[in-house]
N, C-alpha and C positions, 0 to 999 in steps of 0.2 A: 533397347527399345527401338521400335520401328517408327519412322516418321513418314507422314503423308504431306508433301509440300505442294502448296497451291502456286505453281509457277506456270509460265507459258509452255514449258516443255512437258508438263505432267497434268494437263487438264483432265484427262479421262477419269482416272481413279480418284483424284483429289476433289472433283466436283460432285461425286456421288453422295457424300454425306449432306452437303448443302442442298443438293437437288431433292433428296428425300424429305428433309426437314421443311424446306420452303414450299414444296408441293403440298405437304400436309397442312401447313399454315395457310396457304392460299385457298385450299379447299374450304377451310373455315371462313376465311375473309371474303370469299368471292361475292356474296350478295352485297357486302359493303363496298367492295372495289367496283362492282358494276354500277352502283349508284354514284360513286365518285367519278367514274369515267363519264357518266351521263352529264354530270355537272361541268366537266371539262369541255364537253362538246357545245355548251351554251356560250357562244362567243360574246354575248352581251352582258355577261356576269363577271365577277371578280376572279374566277378560277379558270379562265380560258387559256392560261399559260401552263396548265397542268401537264399536257403531253410533252411540251417542250422541256419542262423541268424533269420529266421522267427520262427523256433522252440524255439530258445533261447529267443526271444522276447516274445513269448506266455508264456513261463515258468516264465519270470520275471514279466509279467503282473499278472499272477496267484499268484505269490509270494506277490505282492503288495496288491492284493485283500484279501489274507488270513491274512495279517499282519495289515491292516488298515480298519477302518470303513469309507467307502465311501458313502456319502449321495447324491443321484441324486436330482437335482433341476433345476431351470431355471435361468441362468445368462446372461441376454440379452446383456450386454456390449461386451461379447465375440462373438456376432454375427458379429461385425464389422470386426475383422481379418478373421473370417470364410468366410464372403462374399467376402473380398478382395482376399483370396486364391482361391475361386471359380471363380472370374473374371480372375485371372491370368491363371487358368487352362483352362477356356473357350477361352482366348486369344491364348493360345498355340494351341488349336484345330483350331481356325480360321486362324491362321498364319501358321499352319502345322509345328510348332516348338515343337517337342515332348519333348525336354529338359524341357520346361516350365511345361508340364504335369507331367513328372517324378519328377521334383523338388517339385511340389505341393502335391504329394501323401501323404507323411508323415505329412506335416503341416495341410492338410485337416482332417486327422484322429484325430490329436491332437486338432484341432479347434473344431471339433464336440464334442469331449469329454469335452473340456473346457466349452462349452455352458451348458452342463449338470452337470459339477462338479465344475466349478470356479477354480481360480488360486491355492488356498490353497490345493486343492485336486489333480488337474490335474498335478501339478508339480512332484508328485511322479511317474507319468507315462511318463514323458518326456524322461528319459533315456531308459526305456523298449521299448517304441514305436519308439523313435528317433534312436535306434540301426539299424532299417531297412534302414535309410538314407545311411548307408555305403554299401548297396547292390543296391541302385538305379543307373541305367546306365546313370549317368550324369557326372561321374568323368573322362571320357575319355578326356575331354577338358583340364585336367591338364597334360595329358601324354606328350605333346610336351614340356611344361615348365620343367617337370621333366627330360625329355631326355636331354634338354640343360644343366640343372644343373648337371646331371650325367656326361655329357661330360666335363664340366668345371672342376669338381672335379677330374676326371681322368686325365685331362691334367695337373693339378697341381701335382698329385701323380706320373705320368710318368716322369715329369720334375725332380723329385728327384733321378731318376735312369739314368744310362748311356744308354738311349734308344733314337734312332733317330726316330722321328715321326712327322707327320703333322696332324692338325685337320681342317676339313672343315665341318661346320654345325654340324651334329651328326655323322660324320664319322671320325675314327681315322686310319690314314695310317701309318703303320710300314714300314719304308724304307727298301726295299729289302725283306720283309717278307710277307706282306699281309695287308688287310684292315678289320676293324671292324665297324659295324654300331650299334650305340646305338639306336636300333629300339624301337617301341611301347612296346614290351614285356620286354625291358631292362629299361624302365622308372622307375620301382619300384612301379608302381601303385598298383599291387596286394598286395605287402608287406605292403604298406601304408594303404590300406583298411582293411586288416586283423589285422594289428597292432592296428589301431584305434578301431576296434571292440573289440579286446581283452581287451584293456585298459578301454573301457567304461563298459564292462561286469564286469571286476575285481572291478572297482570303485563302481558299483551298488551293488555288493555282499558284499564288504568288507570295503568300505570307507564311511564316513558320511559327511565330510565337502567338500564344493565346492573347496576350495583351494587345498586340497589333490588330488581331482579328476583331476583338471586342471594340476597339476604338473605331475601326472601319464600319462595323455593324451598327454601332450607336449613331455614328454620323449619318449612315444611310436612312435610319429611322427619322431623324430630324429633318433631313433634306426632303424626304418623301412627303412628310407632313407639311413642311414649308411650301413645297410646290403646290399642294392642294390649297393651302391658305391663300397663296398669291393668286392662284387661278380664280378662286371664288371672289376675292376682293376685286380683281380687275373686271370680272364680268358684272358684278354689282355696280361698280363705279361707272363703267361704260353704259350700263343700263340707265343709270341716273343722268349721265351727260347727254345721252341720245334719246331720252324719253322712251326707253325700252325698244328702240329701233335698231340697236347694234346687232350685227350678225353673229357676235360671240354667243348670244343667248341660244341660238340654234346650233352653233358649231362648238359648244362648250367641251364636248368630248375630245375633238381633235386639238383644240387649243390647250386643253389640260395636258395631253401627252407631249406637246411641244414644250410646255413649261417644265414638265418632269424631265424631259430629255436634257434641257439646259442645266438642271441641277445635277445631272450625272457628271458634268465636267469637273466641278469642284470635288465630287466624290472620288473620281479616279485620280485626280491630282493629289488628294490626301493619301489615297492608296499607294501611289508612286512614292510619296514622301515617306510613308511607313516602311516601304521596301528598303530604303537607304539607312534605316536605323541599324545600330551596331548588332543587336541581337538577331536581326534578319540575315546578317552576313555570315553567321556561324555555319560551319559545315554540319550537315545532317549526319549525326552519328548513328542513326537508326535506319539507314537506307537498305541497300540490297544485302548488306552483311548482317542485318538484324536477324536474331533468332530468339523466338519467344521462350521464356522460362516456363516449363511445363510442370504442373502438379504431378504427384506420384501416379505413374501409370497412364497419364492423360493421353500420351501419344501412342500408347499401345493399341493394337488392333482390337482387342477385346473391349477395353474401356471405350474406345471410339464407337464401336458397334452398340454398346449399352447406351451411350449418350444419344446416338442417332435414334434408337428405338424409343427411348423415353421422351425425347423432345418431339419426335414426330407423333407419338401416341397422344400427347396431351391435347393438342388442338382437336383431334378426332373425338376424344372423350368429351370435350366441351361441346362440340357439335352434336353429339349423341344426347347430351343432357339437356340441351335447349329445346324448347318447343319448336315445332316447324309449322307455323301458321301459313295459310295461303297468302303469298305475297303478290298475287296477280292484281292488276288494276283493270277494272272494267272500262271499256270505251264509252259506254252510255250509263250514267248513274240511274239508280232506281228512284221512284217517286216516294217522298216521305208522306205518309198518310196524315194529311192536315188540310183543313179548310178554315179560312178566317172570314170568308164572306157569309153573310146571314142576315139577320134582322138589322144589324147596325151598319155593316159594310157590304157594298156591292162590288162585283168584279168589273174590271176594265180590261178590254182586249188589247193588251200591250205587254211586251216582254221586258220593257225597261222604263225608266223614269227620266224624261227629258234627255234621252240618249245615254243615261248612266245605268250601270249595273255592276256589281262586284265581279272581279275576276278571280275565280277559284278553280284550281287544277285538280282533276280526278277525284271529286267527292264520290262517296258510295251512294248517298241519297241526297236528293235536292227537293226543296219546295220553294217556288217563286210565284208571287201573285201581285198584280197591280190592282189597287182597290180605290174606292171613293166612299166617303162618309155620307150615308143616305140623309142624315139630318141636315147636311149643308147643301144638298142639291135642291134646285128649284126647277119648276117646269120651264121657265124662261131661259135660265142661264146654264142649267146643268150643274155638274159638280164644280165647285170652286177650287178644288185642290185634287191632287193625285197622291195616292199613298203607295208605298212599295214595301213588301215584306218578303224576306228570304231566309231560308235555313240551308246551310251547306254542311252535311254531316258525314263523318268518317266512322265506319264501324270499328275500325282499329287503324292505327297509324303505322305506315311502312314507307319504304323508299318510293318517292314520287307521288305519294298519297298521304301527305301530312297537312295538318291544320296550319302550322307555322312554317312556311317555306317562302322562298324568294318570289315565286310565281304568283302567290296569293296576295291580292291587293284589294282593299275596299274601293279604291278609285284609281283611275289611270292618271298619273301626275302629268303626262303629256297633254291631257285634255282638260283637266280640272285643277284649279288651285284653291286652297282653303282660305276662307275669309276669317272665320273665328272658330274657337274650340270651346266645348262645354262638357259637362258631365251630367248624367241623369241617373236616377235610381228607380228600378222597377219593383214589382211585388217581392216581398221577402228580402229586400235589400239587394236585388240583382243589379250590379253596376253596369252602366252603359257609357261608352265614350262617344261624344258627339262632335260633329264638324259641319260647318256650313261651307258648301262648295260652290264655286262660280266657274262656269265654262269659259275657257280661254278665248273662244271665238264668238259664241252666241250670247255670252253674258247671262245665260240662264242660271238660276240659283236653286239649289236643293239643300235640304237639311237631312243629315244622315246620323243615325245612332247605331252602334254595333257593340257586341260583346262576345266573349268566348265561353262556351259551356263544355268543360273538359272533365270527363269522368265524374260528373256530379259537382264540380267546383266552378265557380264564376271567376273570370279574370278579364281584364281589359288591356293588360300589357302583354306584348308578344313573348318576352322572356319568361314572365311568370306563367303564361299559358303553357309554354313548353315544359317548365318545371312542374306544372300541375300533374303531368303524367307520372311523376315520381310519387306524389302524394296519393294519386289514384291507385297505386299499387296495393294499398291496404284494402281496397274493395274489389269487387268482381267485374268492374266496368272497364272498358277499353275504348269508349267512344270519344269523339271530339267534334264540336260543332261551332260554326260561326253563325250567329243570329244577327240579322240586319233589318232595320226599319228605316224608311226614308219618306220625306214629304216634299212636294213641290207645290207652292201656293204663292199668290200675290198678296202683299200687304197683310201677312199673317205672322204670328209669333211661332216660328218653326220649332223652337224648343218646347213650347207648351203643347203644340200639336203632336210632336213626337212622344212627349210624356203621356199624352192621352192614349195613343195607340199602343204604347208599351204596356200601360196599366191594364188595358182591355184584352191584349192579345198574347202577352208573353207567357201567361199561365197555360194556355192551350198549346203553345209552341213547346214548352218544356214537357208537358204531358205527352205530346206526340213523340218527342225524342226518347223519353223514358219508356214509353210503350214499345218502341222499336227495339231498344236495348233489352228489355225484359223478354220480348218475343224471340230475339236472336239467342239469348241465353237458354231459353226453353228448347229451341230447336237443336242447339249444340248438346244439351244434356239428354 
């Protein structure tokens, strides 16, 4: 049998099978990778460490290649998990659930390598390649759970002090002082991802046994979460002591990273302690003298060529089988054909409501209108309230043009803080989530109600709205819309006024969205 060894002295021929297979795989993954890279470039999000992890991953892979003799061959049993990962990736494209595609990026790379290297060799690459999983933009789904945990922990800590407070959801109200929101950025997700990454890198560089690596990794998870709990508690406590005048409220990001850095000291001390364990001192019997046990004919030139052709062909077949929708994003959205002003409502010449309007990125169609109720207007005082109605609609969801994404927010938490929450029900049981917002500087108050209308289904929860795309696969629709109503008034029942405008307007809004979907389907057919 002939052998093709992946050593520093034979890079040329040895890299050819890997180059062909990975080039084919990246051809399929490129739209997903492009979206991932764009998230890494957003330095105010949780994945800004992505490019750094990519460089570290490449260094660790090169380190493995230099230390071990890797013999490429064809291991056909590993085609099974590779094909399954391809099917999940394709399913994510068909259902327009990009989380599936992001989740499969790292397993697909490892699966392709496993087909050429087998388990005994690819296991050395699991940590170096798997490190990239902590930069995949799929971890946001943990944020809400982490927010709730942080709120519960701080409720326990605040209860140990003589502080009057109330907790509602992820909001902590300090009686007579102010309110704090345990928002997405306070979930501790950033610290968790960085802590896990550092633990994995330290384990790869300094630890040998799986037990030691698991202990270090578990410790990193706890310390990262603890750093965030401590950060939030200190900010809330200092806000209480200084009557919301502490500079930590404005500098909470910098303060958080200093607290997190302090927790790295015990993490690395524990890592150093683990290095001194008896199992860590054993000689590595599978170092440079290691040689993989090959299946029959795996190292032969013919079998290797067959393996390369089959493995490289599979991603191309998946790419050819998937529909190729237009993934372009228009810079200026089209207008949704809808008007709510008429006999009951009149238009106001304003683009926002008391300085507020939703922030929605790259919708395909938009309708926004500020209104007043003619029945409440008088000749002397004019309209006693202002109404706002908006629809942000996507014809179909794709990278950078999704209904549920980090950039889409009903309100800016830097400018507005919520006072109360409520729920409303529109015609035919359409659910709406309501919130009363107060401006942090002007003290203006507005009442907002919003809902998601995804492929014919109603949802008010972000995660359920995302999963509604899966349910919508049984019909011919691909649209997703955010529907928002708001009211600003003095001495009025905001909840009742919102309920009135929802009852009178939501039917026309839904009809306009449905007409647009039906018209688009006719044009496509």
